[in-house]
C-alpha positions as CSV (number, residue, x, y, z in Angstrom):
1,X,-14.7,-47.9,-11.2
2,X,-18.0,-47.0,-11.8
3,X,-20.0,-48.6,-14.6
4,X,-23.7,-47.5,-15.9
5,X,-25.8,-48.8,-18.9
6,X,-28.5,-47.1,-20.5
7,X,-30.9,-48.4,-23.1
8,X,-31.3,-46.5,-26.3
9,X,-34.4,-47.5,-28.4
10,X,-34.0,-48.0,-32.3
11,X,-35.9,-44.7,-33.0
12,X,-33.9,-42.6,-30.6
13,X,-32.6,-39.1,-31.9
14,X,-29.6,-37.6,-30.2
15,X,-26.2,-36.2,-30.5
16,X,-22.9,-37.6,-29.5
17,X,-19.8,-35.5,-28.7
18,X,-16.7,-37.3,-29.0
19,X,-14.0,-38.3,-31.5
20,X,-14.9,-40.8,-34.5
21,X,-12.4,-43.5,-34.5
22,X,-13.1,-45.9,-37.4
23,X,-16.6,-47.3,-36.7
24,X,-16.9,-46.3,-33.2
25,X,-17.0,-43.0,-31.0
26,X,-14.4,-42.6,-28.4
27,X,-13.7,-39.7,-25.9
28,X,-12.2,-36.5,-27.2
29,X,-9.4,-35.0,-25.2
30,X,-8.1,-31.6,-25.9
31,X,-4.5,-30.3,-25.5
32,X,-5.0,-29.7,-21.6
33,X,-6.4,-32.9,-21.0
34,X,-10.1,-32.1,-20.8
35,X,-12.4,-34.9,-22.0
36,X,-15.6,-34.8,-24.0
37,X,-17.6,-37.7,-24.2
38,X,-21.5,-37.0,-24.0
39,X,-24.9,-38.1,-25.5
40,X,-27.8,-35.6,-25.4
41,X,-31.4,-36.1,-26.7
42,X,-32.2,-34.0,-29.6
43,X,-29.7,-31.7,-32.2
44,X,-26.3,-30.5,-31.9
45,X,-27.4,-27.1,-31.1
46,X,-29.6,-28.5,-28.1
47,X,-26.6,-30.3,-26.8
48,X,-24.3,-27.3,-27.2
49,X,-27.0,-25.3,-25.1
50,X,-26.9,-27.9,-22.5
51,X,-23.2,-27.8,-22.2
52,X,-23.1,-23.9,-22.1
53,X,-25.9,-23.9,-19.4
54,X,-23.9,-26.3,-17.3
55,X,-20.9,-24.2,-17.6
56,X,-22.3,-21.0,-16.9
57,X,-24.0,-22.7,-13.8
58,X,-20.7,-24.1,-12.7
59,X,-19.0,-20.8,-13.1
60,X,-21.4,-19.0,-10.8
61,X,-21.3,-21.5,-8.5
62,X,-17.4,-21.2,-7.8
63,X,-17.8,-17.5,-8.0
64,X,-20.1,-17.7,-5.2
65,X,-18.0,-20.2,-3.3
66,X,-14.9,-17.9,-3.8
67,X,-17.1,-14.9,-2.3
68,X,-17.9,-16.9,0.6
69,X,-14.5,-18.3,1.4
70,X,-13.3,-14.7,0.9
71,X,-16.0,-13.4,3.4
72,X,-15.3,-16.1,6.0
73,X,-11.5,-15.5,5.7
74,X,-11.6,-11.8,6.2
75,X,-14.0,-12.3,9.2
76,X,-11.6,-14.8,10.5
77,X,-8.8,-12.4,10.2
78,X,-10.7,-9.5,12.0
79,X,-12.3,-11.7,14.6
80,X,-9.6,-11.3,17.5
81,X,-10.4,-7.6,17.4
82,X,-14.1,-8.6,18.6
83,X,-12.4,-10.9,21.2
84,X,-10.5,-8.3,22.7
85,X,-13.6,-6.0,22.8
86,X,-15.5,-8.5,24.5
87,X,-14.1,-7.1,27.6
88,X,-17.1,-4.7,27.4
89,X,-19.8,-7.0,25.9
90,X,-22.0,-4.5,24.0
91,X,-18.6,-3.1,22.1
92,X,-17.8,-7.2,21.4
93,X,-21.2,-7.6,19.9
94,X,-21.2,-4.3,18.0
95,X,-18.0,-5.1,16.7
96,X,-18.9,-8.3,15.3
97,X,-21.8,-6.8,13.4
98,X,-19.8,-3.8,12.0
99,X,-16.8,-6.3,11.0
100,X,-19.6,-8.9,9.5
101,X,-21.0,-6.0,7.3
102,X,-17.7,-4.4,6.3
103,X,-16.1,-7.5,5.5
104,X,-19.4,-8.4,3.3
105,X,-18.9,-5.2,1.3
106,X,-15.3,-5.7,0.8
107,X,-15.7,-9.3,-0.2
108,X,-18.1,-8.1,-2.5
109,X,-16.1,-5.5,-4.2
110,X,-13.2,-7.9,-4.4
111,X,-15.2,-10.3,-6.1
112,X,-16.5,-8.1,-8.7
113,X,-13.1,-6.8,-9.5
114,X,-11.8,-10.3,-9.7
115,X,-14.7,-11.3,-11.9
116,X,-14.1,-8.2,-14.1
117,X,-10.3,-8.7,-14.4
118,X,-10.6,-12.4,-15.2
119,X,-13.4,-11.3,-18.0
120,X,-11.0,-8.7,-19.5
121,X,-7.9,-11.2,-19.6
122,X,-9.9,-13.9,-21.0
123,X,-11.3,-11.9,-23.9
124,X,-8.5,-10.6,-26.1
125,X,-10.7,-8.0,-27.9
126,X,-11.4,-6.5,-24.7
127,X,-7.9,-6.8,-23.3
128,X,-6.4,-4.9,-26.2
129,X,-9.2,-2.2,-26.0
130,X,-8.7,-1.9,-22.4
131,X,-4.8,-1.5,-23.0
132,X,-5.6,1.0,-25.6
133,X,-8.0,3.1,-23.4
134,X,-5.2,3.0,-20.4
135,X,-2.5,4.2,-22.7
136,X,-4.7,6.9,-24.0
137,X,-5.6,8.2,-20.6
138,X,-2.1,8.3,-19.7
139,X,-1.0,10.2,-22.6
140,X,-4.1,12.7,-22.1
141,X,-3.0,13.0,-18.2
142,X,0.6,13.8,-19.4
143,X,-0.3,16.4,-21.8
144,X,-2.7,18.3,-19.3
145,X,0.0,18.1,-16.8
146,X,2.6,19.4,-19.2
147,X,0.1,22.2,-20.2
148,X,-0.5,23.4,-16.7
149,X,3.2,23.8,-16.2
């Protein structure tokens, strides 16, 4: 267990995020087990802005890690092709370059698609709007196909 202590002077102004239990502040747990118990210097809005910035930074770090893992995995998947082409050294070297560039582009596109799909599924209004546009496009296609017959 890790314990740390901080000194707060009497004129300290800050914001505490937690749950008020009688005369003390205890950690707040939401329904999924996430814990919130933090102290920030400044106002409530400044604390919320810090939490939001931390969330966005961690989100993009995880997205970058996911992209790198996907790229490395695709390169490992196609690595045996380069080994087979090493019979002629120039082809082996060339294939590593081509595979590296191709898997980079594929990984980048798959990452972008994954991010967009997750944004759509985590925003109810965009999800409903996307479903309506999809159904509208399908209806328009069926109408045009039936008119051409």
